[in-house]
Structures are given as C-alpha cells and as structure tokens.
TORPAMAR-410764 format. One record per atom (N, C-alpha, C, O, CB): y negated, x negated, z; residue number from 0; atom name. Coordinates in Angstrom, 2 decimals. Glycine has a CB too. Layout:
BEGIN
Y/X/Z/NUM/CA
...
This chain:
BEGIN
22.55/-2.33/5.08/0/N
21.52/-1.32/4.95/0/CA
20.47/-1.56/6.04/0/C
20.78/-1.96/7.16/0/O
22.14/0.12/5.05/0/CB
19.23/-1.30/5.67/1/N
18.10/-1.55/6.59/1/CA
17.14/-0.37/6.56/1/C
17.16/0.45/5.64/1/O
17.36/-2.88/6.21/1/CB
16.30/-0.29/7.58/2/N
15.24/0.71/7.58/2/CA
14.20/0.32/6.53/2/C
13.96/-0.86/6.32/2/O
14.59/0.85/8.98/2/CB
13.58/1.30/5.89/3/N
12.50/0.97/4.95/3/CA
11.38/0.24/5.72/3/C
11.08/0.60/6.86/3/O
11.94/2.27/4.25/3/CB
10.76/-0.75/5.10/4/N
9.75/-1.52/5.82/4/CA
8.46/-0.73/6.04/4/C
8.07/0.10/5.21/4/O
9.44/-2.80/5.06/4/CB
7.83/-1.01/7.17/5/N
6.51/-0.45/7.49/5/CA
5.66/-1.57/8.08/5/C
6.17/-2.66/8.35/5/O
6.62/0.78/8.48/5/CB
4.39/-1.29/8.28/6/N
3.49/-2.25/8.90/6/CA
3.86/-2.35/10.38/6/C
3.64/-1.41/11.15/6/O
2.00/-1.82/8.72/6/CB
4.42/-3.49/10.78/7/N
4.91/-3.67/12.15/7/CA
3.80/-3.61/13.19/7/C
4.01/-3.11/14.30/7/O
5.63/-4.98/12.27/7/CB
2.62/-4.11/12.85/8/N
1.50/-4.07/13.81/8/CA
1.08/-2.63/14.09/8/C
0.84/-2.26/15.24/8/O
0.30/-4.88/13.27/8/CB
0.99/-1.82/13.03/9/N
0.62/-0.42/13.23/9/CA
1.73/0.33/13.96/9/C
1.45/1.19/14.79/9/O
0.32/0.26/11.87/9/CB
2.98/0.02/13.65/10/N
4.10/0.64/14.35/10/CA
4.01/0.35/15.85/10/C
4.19/1.25/16.67/10/O
5.45/0.15/13.78/10/CB
3.74/-0.89/16.20/11/N
3.62/-1.27/17.61/11/CA
2.47/-0.52/18.28/11/C
2.62/-0.05/19.41/11/O
3.41/-2.79/17.74/11/CB
1.34/-0.39/17.59/12/N
0.20/0.34/18.16/12/CA
0.55/1.80/18.41/12/C
0.25/2.34/19.48/12/O
-1.01/0.25/17.23/12/CB
1.19/2.44/17.44/13/N
1.55/3.85/17.59/13/CA
2.55/4.03/18.72/13/C
2.47/5.00/19.47/13/O
2.12/4.40/16.28/13/CB
3.50/3.11/18.86/14/N
4.45/3.17/19.97/14/CA
3.73/2.97/21.29/14/C
4.06/3.63/22.28/14/O
5.56/2.12/19.80/14/CB
2.75/2.07/21.34/15/N
1.95/1.85/22.55/15/CA
1.19/3.11/22.95/15/C
0.93/3.33/24.13/15/O
0.98/0.70/22.36/15/CB
0.83/3.93/21.97/16/N
0.13/5.20/22.23/16/CA
1.08/6.27/22.77/16/C
0.64/7.34/23.18/16/O
-0.56/5.70/20.96/16/CB
2.39/5.97/22.76/17/N
3.36/6.91/23.30/17/CA
4.17/7.69/22.28/17/C
4.96/8.55/22.66/17/O
2.68/7.84/24.17/17/CB
3.99/7.41/21.01/18/N
4.76/8.10/19.98/18/CA
6.16/7.48/19.90/18/C
6.31/6.27/20.03/18/O
4.05/8.03/18.60/18/CB
7.18/8.33/19.67/19/N
8.54/7.82/19.49/19/CA
8.56/6.94/18.25/19/C
7.83/7.17/17.29/19/O
9.57/8.99/19.36/19/CB
9.42/5.91/18.28/20/N
9.49/4.99/17.15/20/CA
9.83/5.69/15.85/20/C
9.20/5.42/14.83/20/O
10.51/3.91/17.42/20/CB
10.80/6.59/15.87/21/N
11.22/7.25/14.63/21/CA
10.07/8.10/14.06/21/C
9.90/8.18/12.84/21/O
12.46/8.14/14.88/21/CB
9.30/8.74/14.93/22/N
8.18/9.57/14.49/22/CA
7.06/8.68/13.94/22/C
6.48/8.99/12.90/22/O
7.65/10.45/15.65/22/CB
6.76/7.59/14.63/23/N
5.73/6.66/14.17/23/CA
6.12/6.03/12.84/23/C
5.29/5.88/11.95/23/O
5.48/5.58/15.23/23/CB
7.38/5.65/12.73/24/N
7.86/5.02/11.49/24/CA
7.78/6.00/10.32/24/C
7.36/5.63/9.22/24/O
9.32/4.51/11.66/24/CB
8.18/7.26/10.55/25/N
8.12/8.27/9.49/25/CA
6.66/8.49/9.07/25/C
6.37/8.66/7.89/25/O
8.76/9.60/9.95/25/CB
5.76/8.50/10.05/26/N
4.32/8.64/9.75/26/CA
3.85/7.51/8.85/26/C
3.14/7.74/7.88/26/O
3.50/8.67/11.06/26/CB
4.24/6.29/9.18/27/N
3.84/5.13/8.37/27/CA
4.44/5.17/6.97/27/C
3.80/4.74/6.01/27/O
4.25/3.84/9.07/27/CB
5.65/5.69/6.85/28/N
6.26/5.80/5.53/28/CA
5.53/6.83/4.68/28/C
5.40/6.67/3.46/28/O
7.73/6.17/5.65/28/CB
5.06/7.90/5.32/29/N
4.35/8.95/4.58/29/CA
2.89/8.60/4.32/29/C
2.27/9.16/3.41/29/O
4.43/10.26/5.35/29/CB
2.33/7.67/5.10/30/N
0.90/7.32/5.02/30/CA
0.72/5.81/5.06/30/C
0.13/5.30/6.01/30/O
0.12/7.98/6.18/30/CB
1.21/5.09/4.06/31/N
1.20/3.62/4.15/31/CA
-0.17/2.96/4.12/31/C
-0.31/1.81/4.54/31/O
2.00/3.07/3.04/31/CB
-1.18/3.66/3.63/32/N
-2.50/3.02/3.47/32/CA
-3.56/3.57/4.43/32/C
-4.75/3.49/4.14/32/O
-2.98/3.20/2.06/32/CB
-3.13/4.11/5.55/33/N
-4.07/4.72/6.50/33/CA
-4.36/3.77/7.65/33/C
-3.58/2.87/7.96/33/O
-3.52/6.05/7.04/33/CB
-5.51/3.99/8.28/34/N
-5.88/3.22/9.48/34/CA
-5.16/3.80/10.69/34/C
-4.60/4.89/10.61/34/O
-7.42/3.24/9.70/34/CB
-5.17/3.08/11.80/35/N
-4.51/3.57/13.01/35/CA
-5.14/4.87/13.48/35/C
-4.45/5.74/14.01/35/O
-4.58/2.51/14.12/35/CB
-6.44/5.03/13.28/36/N
-7.11/6.27/13.67/36/CA
-6.62/7.44/12.81/36/C
-6.34/8.52/13.32/36/O
-8.65/6.12/13.53/36/CB
-6.52/7.20/11.50/37/N
-6.03/8.25/10.59/37/CA
-4.56/8.58/10.87/37/C
-4.16/9.75/10.80/37/O
-6.20/7.81/9.12/37/CB
-3.77/7.57/11.18/38/N
-2.36/7.78/11.49/38/CA
-2.21/8.61/12.77/38/C
-1.39/9.52/12.84/38/O
-1.64/6.43/11.64/38/CB
-3.02/8.28/13.78/39/N
-2.96/9.02/15.04/39/CA
-3.34/10.47/14.82/39/C
-2.70/11.37/15.35/39/O
-3.89/8.38/16.08/39/CB
-4.38/10.70/14.05/40/N
-4.79/12.08/13.74/40/CA
-3.67/12.81/13.00/40/C
-3.38/13.97/13.30/40/O
-6.08/12.08/12.88/40/CB
-3.04/12.13/12.04/41/N
-1.94/12.73/11.30/41/CA
-0.80/13.09/12.25/41/C
-0.19/14.15/12.12/41/O
-1.45/11.79/10.20/41/CB
-0.49/12.19/13.19/42/N
0.59/12.44/14.13/42/CA
0.30/13.62/15.05/42/C
1.19/14.40/15.37/42/O
0.86/11.20/14.97/42/CB
-0.96/13.76/15.48/43/N
-1.30/14.90/16.32/43/CA
-1.16/16.21/15.55/43/C
-0.87/17.25/16.14/43/O
-2.74/14.76/16.85/43/CB
-1.35/16.16/14.24/44/N
-1.22/17.35/13.40/44/CA
0.23/17.61/13.00/44/C
0.67/18.76/12.99/44/O
-2.08/17.20/12.15/44/CB
0.98/16.55/12.67/45/N
2.31/16.72/12.09/45/CA
3.45/16.14/12.93/45/C
4.61/16.27/12.55/45/O
2.34/16.08/10.75/45/CB
3.15/15.52/14.04/46/N
4.17/14.83/14.83/46/CA
5.31/15.68/15.32/46/C
6.39/15.17/15.59/46/O
3.53/14.21/15.99/46/CB
5.08/16.98/15.44/47/N
6.15/17.87/15.91/47/CA
6.70/18.76/14.80/47/C
7.42/19.71/15.07/47/O
5.64/18.74/17.05/47/CB
6.36/18.45/13.55/48/N
6.92/19.19/12.42/48/CA
8.43/19.04/12.41/48/C
8.97/18.05/12.92/48/O
6.31/18.69/11.07/48/CB
9.11/20.01/11.84/49/N
10.57/19.96/11.74/49/CA
11.01/18.70/11.00/49/C
10.47/18.37/9.95/49/O
11.11/21.22/11.03/49/CB
11.98/18.01/11.55/50/N
12.54/16.83/10.90/50/CA
11.83/15.52/11.18/50/C
12.29/14.46/10.77/50/O
12.56/17.04/9.45/50/CB
10.71/15.58/11.89/51/N
9.97/14.33/12.14/51/CA
10.76/13.34/12.99/51/C
10.59/12.13/12.85/51/O
8.64/14.64/12.83/51/CB
11.61/13.84/13.87/52/N
12.38/12.92/14.72/52/CA
13.82/12.75/14.24/52/C
14.66/12.22/14.96/52/O
12.39/13.43/16.16/52/CB
14.10/13.19/13.01/53/N
15.42/12.98/12.41/53/CA
15.57/11.51/12.03/53/C
14.58/10.84/11.72/53/O
15.62/13.90/11.16/53/CB
16.79/11.00/12.07/54/N
16.99/9.60/11.67/54/CA
16.48/9.33/10.26/54/C
16.61/10.16/9.36/54/O
18.48/9.23/11.76/54/CB
15.89/8.17/10.09/55/N
15.36/7.77/8.78/55/CA
16.50/7.14/7.98/55/C
17.18/6.24/8.47/55/O
14.15/6.78/8.94/55/CB
16.71/7.61/6.75/56/N
17.79/7.04/5.93/56/CA
17.58/5.55/5.69/56/C
16.47/5.09/5.42/56/O
17.89/7.78/4.59/56/CB
18.66/4.81/5.78/57/N
18.62/3.38/5.51/57/CA
18.61/3.14/4.01/57/C
19.08/3.97/3.23/57/O
19.83/2.67/6.17/57/CB
18.07/1.99/3.62/58/N
18.02/1.61/2.21/58/CA
18.71/0.26/2.04/58/C
18.84/-0.51/2.99/58/O
16.55/1.55/1.70/58/CB
19.14/0.00/0.85/59/N
19.75/-1.28/0.53/59/CA
18.68/-2.37/0.51/59/C
17.60/-2.15/-0.04/59/O
20.50/-1.22/-0.83/59/CB
18.95/-3.52/1.11/60/N
17.95/-4.60/1.07/60/CA
17.57/-4.99/-0.36/60/C
16.44/-5.39/-0.60/60/O
18.48/-5.82/1.81/60/CB
18.51/-4.88/-1.29/61/N
18.20/-5.26/-2.67/61/CA
17.27/-4.24/-3.32/61/C
16.55/-4.58/-4.25/61/O
19.48/-5.39/-3.50/61/CB
17.28/-2.99/-2.84/62/N
16.37/-1.99/-3.42/62/CA
14.92/-2.31/-3.10/62/C
14.01/-1.85/-3.79/62/O
16.73/-0.59/-2.91/62/CB
14.70/-3.10/-2.06/63/N
13.33/-3.48/-1.69/63/CA
12.77/-4.52/-2.66/63/C
11.56/-4.74/-2.71/63/O
13.29/-4.02/-0.26/63/CB
13.65/-5.16/-3.42/64/N
13.22/-6.18/-4.38/64/CA
12.95/-5.59/-5.75/64/C
12.37/-6.26/-6.61/64/O
14.26/-7.26/-4.49/64/CB
13.37/-4.35/-5.96/65/N
13.22/-3.72/-7.27/65/CA
11.75/-3.44/-7.57/65/C
10.97/-3.19/-6.65/65/O
14.02/-2.41/-7.33/65/CB
11.36/-3.48/-8.86/66/N
9.98/-3.15/-9.20/66/CA
9.65/-1.72/-8.82/66/C
10.53/-0.85/-8.81/66/O
9.73/-3.37/-10.71/66/CB
8.39/-1.47/-8.50/67/N
7.95/-0.15/-8.06/67/CA
7.74/0.81/-9.23/67/C
7.57/2.01/-9.01/67/O
6.68/-0.26/-7.27/67/CB
7.76/0.30/-10.46/68/N
7.60/1.17/-11.62/68/CA
8.47/0.62/-12.74/68/C
8.85/-0.55/-12.74/68/O
6.11/1.27/-12.05/68/CB
8.76/1.48/-13.68/69/N
9.52/1.06/-14.86/69/CA
8.84/1.63/-16.08/69/C
8.33/2.75/-16.06/69/O
11.01/1.52/-14.77/69/CB
8.83/0.85/-17.15/70/N
8.32/1.35/-18.42/70/CA
9.38/2.22/-19.06/70/C
10.57/1.92/-18.96/70/O
7.92/0.19/-19.37/70/CB
8.97/3.27/-19.70/71/N
9.92/4.08/-20.47/71/CA
10.34/3.25/-21.67/71/C
9.61/2.36/-22.10/71/O
9.29/5.45/-20.92/71/CB
11.51/3.52/-22.21/72/N
11.98/2.72/-23.35/72/CA
10.98/2.65/-24.49/72/C
10.94/1.65/-25.22/72/O
13.27/3.28/-23.87/72/CB
10.17/3.69/-24.66/73/N
9.21/3.69/-25.77/73/CA
7.94/2.91/-25.44/73/C
7.07/2.75/-26.29/73/O
8.84/5.11/-26.13/73/CB
7.83/2.42/-24.20/74/N
6.60/1.74/-23.79/74/CA
6.87/0.25/-23.57/74/C
7.24/-0.17/-22.47/74/O
6.03/2.37/-22.49/74/CB
6.71/-0.51/-24.57/75/N
6.81/-1.95/-24.39/75/CA
5.40/-2.50/-24.25/75/C
4.43/-1.79/-24.49/75/O
7.58/-2.63/-25.57/75/CB
5.29/-3.75/-23.89/76/N
3.97/-4.35/-23.73/76/CA
3.17/-4.31/-25.02/76/C
1.94/-4.30/-25.00/76/O
4.10/-5.79/-23.24/76/CB
3.85/-4.29/-26.13/77/N
3.17/-4.38/-27.42/77/CA
2.76/-3.03/-27.98/77/C
2.12/-2.97/-29.03/77/O
4.05/-5.09/-28.40/77/CB
3.12/-1.95/-27.31/78/N
2.85/-0.64/-27.87/78/CA
1.69/0.09/-27.19/78/C
1.40/1.24/-27.53/78/O
4.08/0.20/-27.78/78/CB
1.02/-0.54/-26.24/79/N
-0.10/0.12/-25.58/79/CA
-1.30/0.18/-26.50/79/C
-1.58/-0.78/-27.22/79/O
-0.46/-0.61/-24.29/79/CB
-2.00/1.28/-26.49/80/N
-3.18/1.46/-27.32/80/CA
-4.41/1.37/-26.43/80/C
-4.47/2.02/-25.39/80/O
-3.13/2.81/-28.07/80/CB
-5.38/0.61/-26.83/81/N
-6.63/0.51/-26.10/81/CA
-7.59/1.50/-26.73/81/C
-7.95/1.37/-27.90/81/O
-7.22/-0.95/-26.12/81/CB
-8.00/2.49/-25.96/82/N
-8.87/3.54/-26.48/82/CA
-10.29/3.01/-26.61/82/C
-10.81/2.37/-25.70/82/O
-8.84/4.78/-25.56/82/CB
-10.90/3.28/-27.74/83/N
-12.28/2.88/-27.94/83/CA
-12.47/1.56/-28.65/83/C
-13.60/1.14/-28.88/83/O
-12.96/2.82/-26.66/83/CB
-11.39/0.90/-29.00/84/N
-11.49/-0.38/-29.69/84/CA
-10.78/-0.28/-31.03/84/C
-9.74/0.36/-31.15/84/O
-10.90/-1.51/-28.84/84/CB
-11.34/-0.93/-32.02/85/N
-10.71/-0.97/-33.33/85/CA
-9.43/-1.79/-33.22/85/C
-9.42/-2.82/-32.54/85/O
-11.68/-1.57/-34.41/85/CB
-8.34/-1.36/-33.88/86/N
-7.07/-2.10/-33.79/86/CA
-7.21/-3.57/-34.15/86/C
-6.48/-4.40/-33.61/86/O
-6.04/-1.46/-34.69/86/CB
-8.12/-3.90/-35.02/87/N
-8.27/-5.31/-35.42/87/CA
-8.84/-6.17/-34.29/87/C
-8.73/-7.39/-34.33/87/O
-9.16/-5.41/-36.65/87/CB
-9.48/-5.52/-33.27/88/N
-10.08/-6.28/-32.17/88/CA
-9.13/-6.43/-30.97/88/C
-9.41/-7.19/-30.04/88/O
-11.37/-5.60/-31.71/88/CB
-8.02/-5.72/-31.00/89/N
-7.07/-5.77/-29.90/89/CA
-5.95/-6.73/-30.26/89/C
-5.27/-6.55/-31.27/89/O
-6.50/-4.35/-29.58/89/CB
-5.76/-7.75/-29.44/90/N
-4.70/-8.73/-29.71/90/CA
-3.38/-8.25/-29.21/90/C
-2.37/-8.95/-29.35/90/O
-5.03/-10.06/-29.09/90/CB
C-alpha cells in the first residue's frame, strides 16, 4: 500500500513554507490543478479544518494503474450519438 500520488515539487514547496506534510499532501489531493499561490491560500483558509492532519488512507499500487473512468455497459464506442449530424455522415 502506498500514499496517493501528488505533485512532489509542490509538496516540497508547501513543506518549505512550514506546512505539515500530511496537511500539504491532503491539500494537493483536494486541489490537484492549483498553483502554489492558490494552494497556500487554500491552506490558510482550510489548513486547520477538522481532519486535515489525520493520516491519509493508503491505496493499492495497482489502483493507480486503473482507468479514471468507466463506460456504463450501455455505452460502447459504437453507441455514441453525434448531435447535429445526420447519421449517414457519422462513421
């Protein structure tokens, strides 16, 4: 079991700013697409929220290889409808 991955460079920056690793890591997990400035602002607002310094649950390394989305059984590649095009024009 491993910790969920985060941006290591941003994690290092947040730790350099004095944030605990677990709090910085949780921030990155909740805000994966933010800049260091946005992350810092978020931490100043939410860094002391209940549970922020609780241990982060470990994940299976194989779960990191799984696709991020799944098609429902009724959605195969061949069943998508293109809106605005005549069926004869859609291959």
